[in-house]
C-alpha positions in Angstrom: 52.1 133.8 50.4 53.7 135.5 47.5 56.6 132.9 48.4 55.0 130.1 48.1 53.1 131.2 44.4 56.4 132.0 43.3 57.4 128.3 43.8 54.2 126.8 42.1 54.7 129.4 39.2 58.8 128.1 39.4 57.7 124.4 39.6 54.6 124.5 36.7 57.1 126.3 34.1 59.3 122.6 34.4 56.2 120.5 33.5 56.4 118.6 36.0 53.6 117.2 38.8 54.1 118.3 42.5 52.9 117.3 45.5 52.6 119.6 48.2 52.6 118.4 51.7 50.5 119.6 54.7 48.9 118.9 58.0 45.2 119.1 57.7 43.9 121.4 59.9 39.7 122.5 60.1 39.5 125.4 58.3 40.2 126.3 54.0 44.0 126.9 54.7 44.6 129.2 51.0 47.0 127.0 49.2 43.9 125.1 48.2 43.0 128.0 46.5 45.9 127.8 43.8 46.6 124.0 43.6 45.1 122.1 41.5 44.2 119.1 43.0 43.6 118.6 47.3 43.7 115.3 48.9 42.8 114.2 51.9 44.8 111.2 53.7 42.4 110.2 56.4 42.0 107.8 59.2 38.3 105.9 60.5 37.9 103.7 63.2 35.0 101.2 62.2 34.3 98.4 64.3 37.4 98.5 66.0 39.6 97.8 63.1 41.4 101.1 61.7 40.7 102.1 57.5 43.2 104.3 55.7 41.0 106.1 53.5 41.8 109.1 50.6 39.0 111.0 49.0 39.9 113.7 46.5 38.6 117.3 47.7 39.5 119.2 44.4 40.9 118.3 41.2 41.3 121.4 38.6 40.2 121.3 35.2 38.6 116.9 35.3 36.4 115.1 36.7 36.7 112.9 39.6 36.1 110.2 42.0 34.0 112.0 44.9 33.6 108.8 47.0 35.8 108.1 50.2 38.0 105.0 49.5 40.0 103.2 51.2 43.6 103.1 50.5 46.6 100.7 51.9 50.8 101.6 52.3 52.4 98.5 50.5 55.6 96.9 49.6 54.8 98.6 46.3 53.4 101.6 46.8 49.6 103.2 47.8 47.4 101.0 46.6 44.2 102.7 46.1 41.1 100.4 46.6 38.6 102.1 43.4 35.7 99.2 43.5 35.3 100.0 47.7 33.4 102.9 49.3 33.4 103.9 52.7 30.2 105.7 52.4 28.5 102.7 52.8 29.7 102.0 56.2 28.6 105.4 57.5 
């Protein structure tokens, strides 16, 4: 954990945006406490189709959209459909 905190402090000194990726584990991980934002990428099966969705769990210092939004990976990158919500399907 000390190494991770040192790494994040060093990266922060460069005033960069950094993505730290990890696999989803049901328990809250210590990393979630020390980072500024936490995004979850999920897959849901809805009516026989697989839907990819993103949810912002935490974004320190700013307001954010708390809805689960569908996204697609395209040739132009990740596209989030911010006018659609998966919460109405559950």
